[in-house]
C-alpha positions in Angstrom: 10.3 19.3 14.1 7.3 21.5 13.9 3.8 20.1 14.3 2.1 20.2 11.0 -0.9 22.5 10.5 -3.8 20.1 10.3 -6.7 20.5 8.0 -10.0 20.8 10.0 -11.1 17.4 8.8 -8.1 15.7 10.3 -8.5 14.7 14.0 -4.8 14.0 14.7 -1.6 12.7 13.2 -1.3 9.0 13.6 2.0 8.4 11.8 4.5 11.2 11.4 6.8 11.9 8.4 9.8 10.7 10.4 8.0 7.4 11.4 7.0 6.9 7.7 10.6 7.5 6.6 12.0 5.0 9.2 9.5 2.4 8.1 10.3 2.8 4.4 14.0 2.6 5.2 13.5 -0.7 7.2 11.3 -2.2 4.4 13.9 -1.2 1.8 16.6 -2.9 3.8 14.6 -6.1 4.1 13.7 -6.2 0.5 17.3 -5.5 -0.6 18.4 -8.5 1.4 15.7 -10.8 0.1 15.6 -9.7 -3.6 19.2 -8.9 -4.4 20.0 -10.6 -7.7 16.4 -11.6 -8.4 15.2 -8.6 -10.5 11.7 -8.6 -9.2 8.6 -6.9 -10.6 7.4 -4.3 -8.1 3.6 -3.9 -8.7 2.2 -0.7 -7.2 -1.5 -0.7 -6.4 -2.9 2.6 -7.7 -3.6 5.2 -6.6 -2.9 5.0 -3.0 0.5 3.3 -3.2 2.1 5.8 -5.6 3.8 7.9 -2.9 5.0 4.8 -1.0 6.2 3.0 -4.2 8.2 6.1 -5.3 9.9 6.4 -1.9 10.5 2.7 -1.6 12.0 2.0 -5.0 14.4 4.9 -4.7 15.9 3.2 -1.7 16.3 -0.2 -3.3 19.8 -1.0 -4.6 19.1 -3.8 -7.1 17.7 -4.1 -10.6 13.9 -4.2 -10.7 10.9 -3.6 -12.9 8.1 -1.3 -11.9 4.5 -1.7 -13.0 1.2 -0.6 -11.6 -2.4 -1.9 -11.4 -5.6 -0.1 -10.5 -7.7 -2.4 -8.5 -10.3 -1.5 -5.9 -13.1 -2.9 -3.9 -14.0 0.5 -2.3 -15.2 2.7 -5.0 -15.7 6.2 -3.6 -16.6 5.1 -0.1 -15.0 3.8 3.0 -16.4 0.3 3.2 -15.4 -2.5 0.8 -18.1 -3.7 -1.6 -16.4 -7.1 -2.0 -16.4 -6.7 -5.7 -13.2 -6.0 -7.6 -13.0 -3.2 -10.1 -10.0 -3.3 -12.5 -9.1 0.2 -13.8 -5.6 -0.7 -15.1 -4.2 -4.2 -15.7 -0.6 -5.2 -15.4 1.5 -4.5 -18.5 4.5 -6.6 -17.6 4.8 -10.3 -18.2 5.3 -11.8 -14.8 5.7 -15.5 -15.9 8.6 -17.0 -13.9 9.3 -13.7 -12.1 9.4 -12.8 -8.4 6.6 -10.2 -7.8 6.3 -7.8 -4.9 2.9 -6.1 -4.6 3.4 -2.7 -3.0 0.3 -1.5 -1.1 -0.3 1.6 0.9 -2.5 -0.2 3.4 -3.9 -3.7 4.0 -7.4 -3.4 5.5 -10.0 -6.1 4.8 -7.5 -8.1 2.7 -10.2 -8.8 0.0 -8.7 -6.7 -2.8 -5.2 -7.9 -2.0 -6.1 -11.6 -1.9 -7.7 -11.3 -5.3 -4.7 -9.4 -6.7 -2.3 -11.9 -5.3 -4.3 -14.8 -6.9 -4.4 -13.0 -10.2 -0.6 -12.6 -10.3 -0.1 -16.2 -9.3 -2.5 -17.2 -12.1 -0.5 -15.0 -14.5 2.5 -17.3 -13.8 4.5 -15.4 -11.2 7.2 -17.6 -9.7 6.3 -16.1 -6.2 4.3 -13.2 -5.0 5.0 -11.3 -1.8 3.3 -8.2 -0.4 5.0 -5.1 1.0 2.6 -2.8 2.8 3.4 0.5 4.5 0.4 0.1 6.8 -1.6 -2.9 8.1 -4.9 -2.7 9.9 -5.3 -6.3 11.3 -8.5 -5.5 13.2 -10.3 -5.0 9.9 -9.0 -8.2 8.2 -11.8 -10.3 6.6 -9.4 -12.6 4.7 -6.3 -14.2 6.0 -3.9 -12.9 3.3 -0.1 -13.1 3.9 1.7 -9.8 4.1 5.4 -10.5 4.2 6.6 -7.0 4.7 4.7 -4.6 7.0 6.0 -1.1 7.8 3.6 -0.3 10.6 0.5 -1.8 12.2 -2.2 0.7 13.0 -5.4 0.6 14.9 -8.9 0.5 13.3 -9.1 4.2 12.4 -10.0 5.8 9.1 -6.7 7.3 7.9 -5.6 9.6 5.1 -2.4 11.1 3.9 0.8 9.8 2.3 -1.2 8.5 -0.7 -4.3 7.4 1.3 -7.5 9.2 0.6 -11.1 9.7 1.3 -13.1 10.6 -1.9 -9.8 11.5 -3.6 -8.8 14.1 -0.9 -5.8 14.3 1.4 -3.4 12.0 -0.6 -0.8 14.7 -0.6 -0.5 15.1 3.2 3.1 14.2 4.2 1.9 12.2 7.3 -0.9 9.7 8.0 -3.8 11.3 9.9 -7.0 10.2 11.3 -10.1 11.5 9.5 -12.8 13.0 11.7 -15.7 10.6 11.8 -18.2 13.3 10.9 -16.5 13.7 7.5 -17.3 10.1 6.4 -20.1 9.0 8.6 
């Protein structure tokens, strides 16, 4: 496979397209075993999880409902503010349903912990988290993440749905953003 042509702002590829595909396949296999016959609600966290959610749900072989929420604690920067901003609420009634939150990355855990609590308060029978990437070195809250595709080091990453200031979501790989871009 050819090495992708990197934008000047990207220092290096951290996770290749092939590694992403393998992680998505593995997560889909695990979810298919655990949720067969349960008709879960897959809740994608906008906007970053869109690419991952689309790839993941096409690999699942059971009935499911898909919904999205727009929740953020980052605004336009790279450090969490600690405050949640709700841009789009859930439109599906989750009372009594199994819910799987689909995240692009779990970083501090603050946003995810609050989203998980909100879904539990809305009456979900159980709530699990499926994240393509986990950055445990940045965790500020001990939030359970039942399905993790890949653990990554404490680097600022973009691509495959992840962005900085709404840029680089469309890269087919996950790359490390050069520090001078966001510092």
